[in-house]
N, C-alpha and C positions, 0 to 999 in steps of 0.2 A: 061569488067564484069559490072562496074557501068552503062554503057549505056545499056546494055542488060536489067538491073533490072529497069531502068528508062522508057525505050521505048522497050517492048518485040517484038521480031521478031514473024513472023507468025507462025513458029514451036512451039515457047514457049506459044504463045497465044492459040494455039489449045491444047497444053498440059493442060494449066490451065483450058480450057472450058471442056476438056474431065474429068478432076479431079472433077469439079464442077458438071457436069452431073453425074458422078458416086455417088458422095455424095448425090446428091437429089435422086437418085434412091434407095440408102440404106436406106434414111429417109422415103421414101414412103413405102418400104417393111417393115419398122419398125413400121409404124402405125397400131395400134390395131383396131378393128372393134368395139371395145366397150366392156364393161363387159358383160358376159353372164349371164343370170339369172339362179340362182340355183333353182331346183325344189321347194325349200321351200319359195322362195320369188315371185314365179309366180302369186299367188293369193292376194299379199299384194298391189298391185297398186290401189290407188283410182280411182274409177269410172270403173275400169275393171269388165267384167262379171265374177263372182264368180263360180268356179268350171265349167269351159268352156267345159271340156270333156264330161260332162253329156249331152250336146247338141248333141254330136255325137253318143251317145249310144241308146240302145234299148228302153230306156225310156225318148227319147228326147221329145216326144209329150207332156209330162208333164210340159216341161219348155218353149217350144220354143216361146210361146206367149210373154215372157219376152224381145224377141227382137224387138217387134212390135214397141216400142216408140224409139228404136235405129236406125231404118231405116229412111231414108230421107223421109220428108211427101209426097213428089211428087212420091216416089215409094212404099210408104206404102200400098195403096190400093191393087195393084198387088202382092206386097209381102204377105199380109194377105190373098188374094184369093189362091194363088199358094202354100203357105205353108199348107193350109187347104186341097187342093186338093192332094198335094203330100203325107201328112201324113195319108191320107185315100185311097191311091191308092188300087183298088181291083186287084184281080186274077193274080198277078205277071206278067205284060206284058214283053216282051223282051224289053230291053233298048232302042234299035233303034226304035222299033215300037212305044214306048211312046214318045220318042223325036221328032218324026215326027208327033204326034198328035198336035193339037191346044194348048193344055196345055203344051206339050213339048218344042214346038217352043217358047211359051211364057216364059217358064222357062229359055231357053237358052238366050233369050233377057235380062231377069230380072238378071241371073246370071253373065253375062257380065257387067251390070250396077253395081251391087253390088261389083264385083271384081275390079272395078275401083274406087270404093269409099273410105269411111275411114275404119278404122279397125273393127267397129261394123257391118258396111255393109259387109266386107269381111268375117267375121264370119258367118252372115246370110247366105251368098251365100254358104259358106261351109257346113252348116247345112243342107240346101237343097240339095246339091249335095251328100253328105253322105246318105241322107235319099232315095234318087233316087237309089244309089248303093245298098241299103238294100231291097227296095221294087220292084225293076225290076230284070229281069233275064238276066245275061250277061256271064254265064258260056258256053263255046263253044260247049261241048257235042261231041258226036261221029261225027258229021256231021262237026266239026270245023268252027262253025259259030262265026268268031272272030270279026265280025264288031261292035258288040254290045260293047264288051269289048274296043274296039279301041275308039269308041266315048266317052265312059265313061273316059277312060285313057286320051284323049286329054283334056277334061274339067278338070281334076284333073291338068294335066301338066300346062294349063293356069294359073291356081290359084297360083301353086307353083312357077312359073316363076315369077308372079307378086309380091308375098308376102314372099317368103321363107327367103330373106335376112332381111327384117324388122321383120318378125315374130320371128326369133331367139332371138330377144331382147325385145320382147313384152310380158307382163304379160298375157295378154288376148289371144294372138295367138300362143304362143310358142308351148305349147302342142298339140293343135288342127292342126297345121301345121306338126308337127313331125309325128303325128298320120296319117295325110294324106298321107305323104311321104310312110309310110309303106303300107297303103291300096292301094295306086297307084302302089307299087311294085306287089302287089297281082294281081291287075286288069291287070297289063301290062304283067305279066307273062302268063295270060290267053291268051294273043294274040300270044304267040309263043309256049307254051308247049302244045303238043298234046297227045292224048291217046296213041299213038305209036309215039315217037320220037318228034322232034320240029323243028320249022322253024328258022334255025341259022342266016339267015340274019336279020330277025327280032329281035332276041335275041341280036345281036351285035349292032343294032341301039338303042335298049332299054338301054343296058349298058351304050353307050355313052350319051344319054340324061340324065341319072342319074349321070354320071361322071360331066357333066356340071352344074349340080344342086349343086354338093357337092365339087367342086373345083373352085378356083379363077382363074383369068386370068394368074396367074403364076404357075398354077398346085398345088398350095397348098390347104388344107382343108379349105372350105369356113365357114363363121361364122355359116352358117346352119348346115354343117358337124360337126363343134365343139359342137354345141348345141345338136346334135343327139347323139354324144359321150357322153355327159353329162348325158342326159336321158336314153340312151341304150347303156352302155359301151360294146365295141367291135364290135359293127355292121359295122361299117366303115371298120375295119379290116376284119370282116367276108366277106365283098364284095370282098376284093381283093384276099382272099385265097380260094374262090370257083370257079369252072368252070362256074357256073351260078350266075353272080353277084348280082342278085336280090333275090336269094334263101333266104338268112339270113333275108332280110328285110320282105319278104312273110311270113315266120316262126313266125316273131315277129307281123305281123299283124293279124295272126290267133289267137295270144294270146290276143291282144287287141281288136279285133272284132270277138269273137267267133261266128261261123255260118254264117258270112258275106263272102260268096264264090261265089256269083253269081248264085246259085241255087234258091234262093228266095223262101224257104219252109216255 
């Protein structure tokens, strides 16, 4: 026995290694993603844009110029040009039609640059994207023209994949990111809910995409899901309890963004 303790055999060494690996895995699972911001604390961070949700609302045009100096000076001229163009969009074009225009293509390039930037630029990109959703038409209608909703949904998804985890603990981005998740559910449902019936394959893919946003690699609620539960108690549970996982999020989006349903009236 003393010899075994002084010089472990291969079996004992393997056991020690397994125990050490198990201990490390427990420690990793125990690491918290950081304290979540309570709704009362989200506007207190120095330097954060105050009341950022106003920039996603119907009166955003009154404040959007506040973001001009927060955008990188190299992107600022194009930002200022496009934010004026988007906030003055006429005649409610179809989303895909507008995205294929010269301004629409320029917007997508700028949006991707802003999405890859700092949190001020991330908010600026989100403001433009939300206004595009408000001022263009993506409701499928009787002809089930889902391409418009698909393109808008893809842009929302890109932003959320980039920023959701960080936004959950950011005073400036937390509420806008959560609101975007709800609006994303509304747009995404437009890609599979039909006047009669629905596209079940597309519905399943959408549910899986949202699951990846709201679960970590261990299948546990992500920090973003926990932030959603703080701001909108019961929504995550509501997703699990419904046959259509996005229906509860869509309903909440209707309350947060009244009238923003793709019809652009």
